[in-house]
KENUFI-587601 format. One line per 5 residues: number of its first residue (from 1); their letters; for each residue z negated, x, y negated of C-alpha. Coordinates in pm, 1 decimal. Last residue first. Layout:
BEGIN
NUM	a	Z/X/Y; ...
# end
This chain:
BEGIN
486	rertt	-905.3/-2375.4/808.3; -1191.2/-2507.1/594.3; -1281.9/-2157.5/467.7; -1111.7/-1885.9/673.8; -1007.5/-1669.5/379.5
481	verat	-1333.0/-1707.7/184.2; -1539.6/-1630.6/492.5; -1328.6/-1320.6/556.7; -1370.8/-1195.8/201.4; -1746.8/-1239.0/236.3
476	pldga	-1932.7/-1528.6/77.5; -2198.0/-1425.7/-179.8; -2547.5/-1484.0/-40.5; -2590.2/-1108.7/18.6; -2577.5/-1068.4/-359.2
471	nwggg	-2917.9/-1236.1/-374.9; -3035.3/-1564.3/-527.9; -3394.1/-1689.2/-555.8; -3382.9/-1713.9/-932.3; -3149.4/-1451.6/-1078.2
466	laevl	-3410.7/-1249.4/-1266.8; -3296.8/-1399.0/-1597.7; -3346.8/-1746.3/-1448.2; -3702.2/-1658.1/-1343.3; -3765.7/-1522.3/-1692.0
461	lvaat	-3623.6/-1839.4/-1846.9; -3859.8/-2051.5/-1638.4; -4158.0/-1840.7/-1745.4; -4047.6/-1860.6/-2109.3; -4035.3/-2240.3/-2080.0
456	mrrgq	-4387.3/-2246.7/-1936.1; -4511.6/-2029.2/-2221.1; -4338.0/-2248.2/-2475.8; -4508.7/-2557.7/-2334.6; -4853.0/-2397.4/-2361.4
451	lnilt	-4770.3/-2282.5/-2710.9; -4678.3/-2638.2/-2806.1; -5017.6/-2762.0/-2682.8; -5193.0/-2494.2/-2889.2; -4989.4/-2587.4/-3197.3
446	vedal	-5078.4/-2954.2/-3152.3; -5448.7/-2865.0/-3132.4; -5430.6/-2643.1/-3441.0; -5249.5/-2908.8/-3646.3; -5503.3/-3178.1/-3551.0
441	ltaqt	-5797.3/-2946.6/-3618.9; -5663.8/-2863.8/-3964.3; -5606.3/-3232.1/-4040.0; -5965.5/-3308.2/-3930.7; -6098.8/-3030.4/-4156.2
436	tivnl	-5910.9/-3173.9/-4455.3; -6009.6/-3532.3/-4378.8; -6376.2/-3437.0/-4360.8; -6356.5/-3249.0/-4690.8; -6190.4/-3550.2/-4853.5
431	ypvtg	-6493.7/-3756.0/-4746.5; -6695.6/-3591.7/-5021.4; -6967.2/-3332.9/-4945.8; -7351.6/-3343.3/-4962.4; -7397.7/-3708.9/-4872.0
426	alyqn	-7582.3/-3645.7/-4546.9; -7308.2/-3832.7/-4363.1; -7058.4/-3607.3/-4536.1; -7250.9/-3295.7/-4434.7; -7264.6/-3417.8/-4076.1
421	ttirv	-6886.6/-3475.1/-4080.9; -6832.2/-3129.9/-4228.8; -7034.8/-2964.2/-3952.0; -6858.2/-3146.2/-3669.9; -6513.0/-3099.1/-3821.7
416	seraa	-6578.5/-2725.7/-3871.0; -6696.8/-2694.2/-3510.2; -6372.8/-2848.9/-3391.3; -6173.9/-2615.5/-3615.1; -6355.1/-2309.9/-3475.1
411	tvaea	-6275.0/-2410.7/-3117.0; -5914.2/-2479.8/-3212.2; -5884.6/-2136.9/-3378.3; -6024.8/-1972.3/-3065.2; -5758.7/-2150.5/-2859.7
406	qvgae	-5500.2/-2020.8/-3107.4; -5614.5/-1663.4/-3048.5; -5575.9/-1700.8/-2673.3; -5242.5/-1881.7/-2712.0; -5112.3/-1595.7/-2926.7
401	eelir	-5198.2/-1337.9/-2660.4; -5027.0/-1543.5/-2392.3; -4732.4/-1601.5/-2625.2; -4694.7/-1227.7/-2678.5; -4692.1/-1137.8/-2310.0
396	laaln	-4472.6/-1429.0/-2205.4; -4224.4/-1369.8/-2487.6; -4206.2/-996.9/-2414.6; -4127.0/-1063.1/-2048.8; -3882.5/-1325.7/-2169.4
391	devgq	-3686.7/-1093.6/-2392.6; -3699.5/-801.0/-2148.2; -3551.7/-1008.7/-1866.4; -3276.0/-1153.9/-2085.4; -3193.9/-813.0/-2232.6
386	fatlv	-3148.0/-659.6/-1888.1; -2910.0/-944.4/-1798.0; -2717.4/-896.5/-2122.3; -2669.0/-529.2/-2037.8; -2537.3/-620.4/-1692.6
381	tqrya	-2299.1/-880.0/-1834.7; -2176.8/-623.2/-2087.6; -2098.5/-383.7/-1803.5; -1896.2/-648.3/-1621.7; -1711.1/-748.4/-1939.4
376	avtad	-1619.5/-384.0/-2002.6; -1491.2/-349.6/-1645.8; -1299.3/-677.0/-1684.5; -1128.6/-546.4/-1999.2; -1033.9/-217.0/-1831.9
371	yaara	-871.3/-414.1/-1548.5; -677.3/-629.2/-1796.0; -551.7/-310.6/-1964.2; -433.6/-172.0/-1629.6; -259.3/-499.7/-1541.4
366	fetqa	-88.6/-515.5/-1882.4; 30.0/-155.5/-1847.0; 180.8/-244.9/-1508.8; 349.5/-555.7/-1649.6; 488.0/-356.5/-1941.6
361	rrlga	629.9/-94.4/-1706.4; 781.9/-365.8/-1490.6; 954.3/-529.9/-1787.7; 1083.5/-207.5/-1946.2; 1438.3/-331.8/-2010.4
356	dfvte	1473.9/-462.7/-1652.3; 1733.5/-225.4/-1504.0; 1780.6/-109.5/-1144.1; 1596.5/-390.5/-967.3; 1621.5/-333.8/-595.0
351	svspe	1741.6/-572.4/-326.3; 1778.4/-530.6/48.9; 1921.3/-799.3/276.2; 1916.0/-891.9/644.5; 2133.7/-1188.5/743.2
346	vswfh	2147.2/-1282.2/1113.2; 2364.5/-1578.9/1219.0; 2379.2/-1827.0/1502.7; 2594.9/-2112.1/1635.4; 2589.7/-2328.3/1949.5
341	sgasf	2840.7/-2610.9/1988.4; 3044.7/-2439.8/2257.6; 2742.0/-2409.0/2484.6; 2681.5/-2782.4/2477.7; 2378.7/-2924.9/2297.3
336	laglg	2567.7/-3139.9/2046.9; 2825.2/-3265.0/2299.5; 2676.1/-3614.0/2330.1; 2623.7/-3641.3/1953.4; 2990.0/-3584.3/1885.5
331	ssqfg	3145.5/-3383.8/1602.9; 2924.3/-3090.7/1697.7; 2670.4/-2851.3/1559.8; 2394.6/-2660.8/1740.3; 2130.1/-2417.4/1619.2
326	tsasl	2056.9/-2068.3/1496.1; 1973.0/-1905.7/1167.9; 1823.3/-1567.8/1082.6; 1686.5/-1412.1/764.0; 1520.2/-1075.7/699.9
321	titpy	1436.0/-988.3/340.5; 1371.1/-637.6/209.9; 1248.4/-589.5/-147.1; 1290.6/-244.0/-298.1; 1005.6/-68.9/-486.4
316	yaaia	915.3/-77.4/-856.8; 758.6/-424.8/-817.3; 490.1/-267.5/-596.9; 339.1/-112.1/-910.9; 254.2/-457.1/-1053.7
311	igiqe	87.4/-566.4/-730.3; -108.7/-240.6/-719.3; -240.1/-305.0/-1070.7; -328.8/-663.6/-975.2; -559.7/-525.5/-705.9
306	saaav	-781.0/-370.8/-973.4; -802.7/-702.9/-1160.5; -940.7/-875.9/-850.3; -1201.0/-601.4/-800.4; -1311.2/-627.1/-1164.6
301	rreag	-1337.0/-1003.4/-1121.6; -1565.1/-940.2/-823.7; -1795.9/-735.4/-1047.2; -1820.1/-1019.7/-1299.5; -1905.7/-1267.5/-1024.9
296	aidpr	-2181.3/-1044.5/-887.4; -2325.0/-1001.8/-1236.2; -2315.8/-1379.5/-1290.3; -2484.6/-1432.7/-952.9; -2788.5/-1225.3/-1053.0
291	rella	-3004.4/-1060.7/-788.2; -2802.2/-760.7/-674.7; -2765.5/-593.7/-1015.0; -3124.2/-697.6/-1097.0; -3251.3/-466.9/-821.8
286	spvgv	-3175.6/-168.5/-1045.9; -3413.3/-306.3/-1310.3; -3722.3/-286.4/-1085.3; -3928.4/-575.5/-947.5; -4013.2/-885.2/-1148.8
281	pispp	-4240.8/-1089.9/-924.4; -4368.3/-1381.6/-1140.0; -4737.4/-1460.2/-1175.0; -4762.8/-1828.5/-1260.7; -4732.4/-1972.0/-1612.8
276	latlp	-5010.5/-2223.6/-1686.9; -5021.9/-2584.7/-1575.2; -5192.0/-2871.5/-1761.8; -4898.7/-3061.8/-1903.4; -4974.5/-3429.3/-1959.1
271	asals	-4840.5/-3676.0/-1698.4; -4651.8/-3980.8/-1825.9; -4445.0/-4159.8/-1564.1; -4085.8/-4049.3/-1531.2; -3788.6/-4279.1/-1584.4
266	ftspp	-3432.8/-4318.4/-1464.8; -3211.4/-4627.6/-1447.2; -3097.0/-4638.3/-1810.2; -3049.1/-4260.0/-1817.3; -2768.4/-4288.2/-1559.3
261	egill	-2833.5/-4045.1/-1271.5; -2661.5/-3714.5/-1196.0; -2974.8/-3499.3/-1161.5; -2899.5/-3308.8/-1482.4; -2809.9/-3628.4/-1667.8
256	aiahe	-3142.3/-3790.3/-1580.2; -3327.2/-3482.7/-1705.9; -3145.1/-3506.2/-2039.5; -3239.1/-3876.3/-2064.6; -3605.7/-3787.1/-2013.9
251	tqarq	-3576.8/-3530.6/-2292.0; -3425.2/-3791.9/-2523.6; -3701.3/-4040.5/-2446.1; -3973.4/-3781.4/-2495.9; -3831.1/-3663.7/-2826.4
246	vgvdi	-3821.8/-4017.7/-2962.2; -4163.6/-4108.0/-2818.5; -4327.9/-3822.6/-3008.6; -4255.7/-4023.2/-3323.5; -4505.0/-4290.7/-3215.0
241	aqaqt	-4788.5/-4038.1/-3205.1; -4694.6/-3909.9/-3551.8; -4688.1/-4265.2/-3684.7; -5037.2/-4325.5/-3544.0; -5152.4/-4001.4/-3705.8
236	sklqa	-5026.1/-4113.8/-4045.5; -5183.3/-4457.9/-4001.3; -5525.6/-4309.6/-3926.5; -5512.6/-4061.8/-4213.7; -5419.4/-4338.4/-4455.5
231	eaqvv	-5704.9/-4556.4/-4325.5; -5959.4/-4279.0/-4370.3; -5832.1/-4207.4/-4722.5; -5844.4/-4576.4/-4814.1; -6201.4/-4610.9/-4684.8
226	daqsa	-6318.3/-4299.9/-4869.5; -6151.4/-4424.8/-5187.4; -6350.8/-4747.0/-5154.7; -6658.9/-4538.4/-5221.9; -6939.9/-4463.8/-4982.7
221	vgaay	-7316.9/-4534.4/-4989.5; -7289.2/-4902.5/-5087.2; -7380.8/-5038.4/-4746.3; -7040.1/-5206.1/-4718.2; -6880.1/-4873.4/-4808.5
216	rnntm	-7087.9/-4698.1/-4542.0; -6979.7/-4953.6/-4282.7; -6615.7/-4921.2/-4386.4; -6648.4/-4543.2/-4373.2; -6782.5/-4561.2/-4016.3
211	qlymv	-6514.0/-4805.2/-3904.1; -6250.4/-4570.7/-4040.3; -6414.2/-4279.8/-3857.9; -6415.7/-4481.3/-3535.6; -6046.3/-4561.1/-3577.5
206	ygavt	-5991.6/-4191.2/-3644.0; -6137.0/-4109.8/-3303.2; -5901.6/-4354.8/-3128.2; -5612.2/-4205.4/-3322.2; -5718.0/-3859.8/-3204.4
201	ddlfk	-5716.2/-3976.8/-2843.2; -5366.3/-4118.7/-2892.8; -5261.3/-3793.0/-3059.1; -5397.4/-3590.3/-2767.4; -5227.7/-3811.8/-2511.0
196	kqadl	-4898.1/-3799.4/-2699.3; -4911.3/-3422.2/-2730.8; -4984.6/-3383.2/-2360.8; -4694.5/-3614.7/-2276.5; -4476.5/-3408.3/-2509.2
191	mrlqf	-4577.3/-3096.9/-2312.7; -4493.3/-3278.5/-1990.3; -4147.2/-3358.7/-2122.6; -4092.6/-2998.4/-2232.5; -4206.8/-2889.4/-1886.5
186	ydqal	-3939.8/-3111.5/-1730.0; -3672.9/-3011.1/-1979.9; -3730.3/-2643.6/-1901.4; -3731.9/-2709.2/-1526.7; -3407.4/-2908.2/-1553.0
181	aaefs	-3241.6/-2636.0/-1758.5; -3348.0/-2378.7/-1498.0; -3194.2/-2582.5/-1216.5; -2879.5/-2634.4/-1424.1; -2846.8/-2261.7/-1493.9
176	lrane	-2920.2/-2163.7/-1133.3; -2650.8/-2401.8/-1006.7; -2405.9/-2275.4/-1267.9; -2477.0/-1916.2/-1161.6; -2428.8/-2018.4/-799.2
171	ldgas	-2091.1/-2172.9/-876.7; -1987.5/-1879.5/-1094.1; -2071.9/-1643.1/-808.7; -1859.4/-1853.1/-575.0; -1582.2/-1838.2/-833.7
166	aqasa	-1615.6/-1459.1/-834.6; -1585.3/-1466.1/-455.1; -1268.3/-1669.8/-495.1; -1135.6/-1414.7/-744.1; -1215.7/-1133.2/-501.2
161	qdsri	-1027.7/-1314.7/-226.0; -739.2/-1383.0/-461.5; -712.7/-1015.3/-546.6; -735.7/-916.1/-182.2; -464.3/-1164.0/-89.1
156	trrir	-243.1/-1043.0/-372.9; -305.6/-687.1/-257.5; -186.1/-781.7/90.4; 119.5/-952.1/-53.3; 222.9/-655.6/-268.3
151	gwldp	134.7/-401.4/-0.6; 449.7/-189.7/-19.5; 623.8/-293.8/303.3; 510.1/-655.5/305.5; 799.6/-774.2/523.4
146	twsid	998.2/-1065.9/372.1; 1067.4/-1320.3/643.2; 1314.6/-1606.8/684.7; 1380.3/-1816.1/994.2; 1621.4/-2110.6/1003.7
141	lglqf	1660.7/-2349.1/1301.6; 1948.8/-2594.2/1307.9; 2055.5/-2930.0/1456.5; 2397.6/-3048.6/1330.2; 2604.3/-3362.5/1380.1
136	fnsga	2949.1/-3440.9/1233.7; 3135.1/-3770.1/1257.5; 3499.7/-3830.8/1169.4; 3690.8/-4056.7/932.1; 3884.5/-4378.6/986.6
131	etnsg	4171.3/-4253.8/768.9; 4211.1/-3952.5/992.3; 4359.8/-3627.3/870.9; 4036.5/-3421.9/839.9; 4073.4/-3089.6/660.5
126	agvts	3780.5/-3105.6/418.8; 3569.4/-3309.0/662.7; 3293.7/-3054.6/677.5; 3341.1/-2775.7/425.8; 2974.1/-2715.5/326.9
121	pigts	2847.8/-2742.1/684.3; 2569.2/-3006.4/693.7; 2204.7/-2899.2/645.1; 2141.5/-3137.6/355.4; 2151.4/-2858.8/95.8
116	ttagt	2497.6/-2769.9/217.8; 2568.8/-2548.2/513.3; 2727.2/-2216.8/606.0; 2618.7/-2128.5/963.7; 2858.3/-1841.7/962.8
111	trnaa	3013.2/-1871.7/1307.7; 2968.0/-2241.6/1363.8; 3103.2/-2300.1/1016.1; 3411.3/-2097.5/1095.1; 3473.5/-2303.4/1405.4
106	siars	3447.3/-2624.1/1203.0; 3687.6/-2485.4/947.1; 3934.4/-2401.4/1220.8; 3904.8/-2749.5/1371.4; 3973.6/-2905.4/1034.2
101	gtpng	4268.9/-2674.9/978.0; 4415.5/-2791.5/1309.0; 4358.7/-3149.9/1207.2; 4570.4/-3091.2/894.0; 4496.7/-3320.4/605.9
96	gggar	4443.8/-3674.0/493.4; 4100.0/-3829.9/448.9; 3765.7/-3887.9/625.4; 3400.5/-3783.7/633.7; 3083.9/-3878.6/821.3
91	aygfg	2778.0/-3656.5/804.7; 2459.8/-3604.0/1007.6; 2185.1/-3346.3/974.5; 1882.7/-3221.6/1165.1; 1659.2/-2948.9/1026.6
86	vtvtp	1398.8/-2698.8/1148.4; 1252.6/-2444.5/907.0; 1051.0/-2134.1/994.0; 895.6/-1920.2/720.5; 784.9/-1583.0/847.8
81	flaar	425.6/-1461.6/798.9; 255.9/-1246.9/535.4; 331.4/-1509.3/267.5; 76.7/-1743.6/429.3; -201.0/-1510.6/311.2
76	aervl	-129.2/-1598.5/-51.6; -174.7/-1971.6/16.3; -488.5/-1901.3/216.3; -636.5/-1714.5/-77.2; -524.1/-1987.1/-319.4
71	asaer	-718.5/-2240.7/-112.3; -1038.4/-2041.4/-164.4; -984.9/-2048.4/-542.2; -942.0/-2426.1/-536.6; -1255.3/-2459.1/-325.0
66	yvaea	-1445.6/-2258.7/-586.7; -1313.4/-2485.0/-861.9; -1434.8/-2785.9/-661.3; -1784.7/-2634.4/-643.7; -1784.1/-2584.9/-1021.4
61	qalnq	-1690.6/-2951.5/-1069.1; -1967.9/-3064.2/-834.6; -2208.8/-2853.6/-1039.3; -2096.9/-3032.1/-1353.5; -2145.6/-3358.8/-1165.8
56	nsisv	-2509.4/-3298.4/-1071.7; -2583.7/-3521.8/-772.4; -2662.8/-3314.2/-465.0; -2736.4/-2966.1/-598.5; -2950.8/-3109.4/-878.1
51	raela	-3138.6/-3356.8/-657.7; -3369.1/-3100.1/-496.1; -3480.1/-2992.1/-842.3; -3618.4/-3341.0/-912.3; -3835.0/-3351.0/-599.5
46	dlqpd	-3973.0/-3001.1/-659.9; -4053.8/-3088.7/-1023.0; -4258.5/-3387.8/-906.7; -4433.7/-3173.0/-645.9; -4546.0/-2915.1/-907.3
41	afikw	-4657.1/-2581.4/-759.0; -4490.7/-2368.7/-1031.5; -4387.2/-2109.5/-770.0; -4190.1/-2392.8/-608.0; -3923.1/-2353.6/-876.5
36	wdgrl	-3781.8/-2050.4/-693.7; -3642.6/-2251.4/-403.5; -3510.7/-1957.8/-201.8; -3655.2/-1615.8/-274.2; -3799.8/-1438.1/-573.2
31	addqp	-3791.2/-1063.1/-551.5; -4008.3/-750.7/-527.5; -4302.1/-898.2/-339.8; -4654.9/-760.6/-315.0; -4897.5/-1024.4/-200.8
26	qavkw	-4978.1/-1083.2/-477.5; -4752.3/-1126.5/-779.0; -4628.6/-825.1/-973.5; -4810.4/-756.6/-1298.8; -4569.6/-710.7/-1583.4
21	gekfa	-4491.4/-422.6/-1821.1; -4235.1/-479.3/-2093.0; -3995.4/-185.5/-2114.7; -3856.9/-260.2/-1770.6; -3851.7/26.1/-1524.2
16	ppvvv	-3624.3/307.8/-1400.4; -3360.0/227.6/-1663.5; -3004.0/159.4/-1542.3; -2741.4/351.9/-1737.6; -2450.0/113.2/-1720.5
11	apprt	-2239.7/-44.3/-1445.7; -2059.7/230.4/-1256.0; -1722.7/95.2/-1142.9; -1691.0/-37.6/-786.1; -1398.9/130.8/-617.2
6	ydpgv	-1070.3/-46.5/-566.4; -770.1/126.8/-412.2; -506.8/231.6/-664.3; -137.9/137.0/-630.5; 102.8/140.4/-336.3
1	m	0.0/0.0/0.0
# end
């Protein structure tokens, strides 16, 4: 086979460890495996994730694209073998002429096998001298084969196999993406449930504060302004609790779409988020090259582009075609299979392009440039993968630290509300001070809940950046791609 043989290009300089340190889960494990979402230990999430591969329509589209690519492999492989065609034809013709000439033409046709597009000799009936006309029957077998002397077909097969493997990588990358999107939406929904529960509890507390100020106003120890301020705070918080419903509904609809269900028929009961990010096995950066389906797909595209160079070079060499025809032709159906009705022909041919105004050179240069482009895309995919892991490792570390400080802020805000409320009841501070400390506590509590949701999202994104439970060994082999559904 002419042209270069493929060798995997070096990716990039792979660091020995990730910049952001991370404690590996116990027992020691260097990779996630299988259903990665089970590390979150949430049965409801497990049930939803199982429906992604079954009902998600975008995933079904990606799977169909993979089957298309697999079919192209088998289409290319068919070119290695001869094409055999069997045909049966009938014609009736009439007119003036020399019967001897008609017989001579018929004999010539039996010798050369010259036929029309219908399989009937091209000159049948041309010399017939009968007004009534004459019949002509033909049964033929045609064989044509172009030997793959320079590897053009074999390299096409290899290129298509690599492209099909890349499509398989795309399919798994899409699956991982949709699974991760579902997990993110799920934890977002649970975070909103936690917000709603907290706001509802806060509203209940503000109702008590409003009742307290009303009682103090009736007793003449509080002003009407205190009552109005308490009522305004209550209504504002009620509106905030109602507004959470918009985000929750939209997030629930997004989950329905990911599992292939109409939003109108899907709902999830409220369940506030209480989970914390689990320990995630990260491993070493070099393992990332084998654990991400998008990296595997990019590398397979490099292999496909490499084979295209050999295909372009093969165009410089001659093309040899072997053709043969055999069969029977007769003016009578009863004599069709007689020895005198048999014909055959063998037609080998060799063709070589001697002038194409630089076409083949341009095609070869195009193939080499396309290969260089896929190598660059492969390396960029690797760099992006490293970035994704580092980003989310940093996010988890920083958000954990931030959540600890925010929890301390919530504790302090609660104590401030308690002290200020006692001062108000003692008549030493106005009710505005109580409202101010309550607003601070409300903001701090909501921020802490949001941080909890962000930490869970960062954990999901880290798992996605690590490739989920996928491994390069899950990619179908070239043989599996070729024999798919045969």
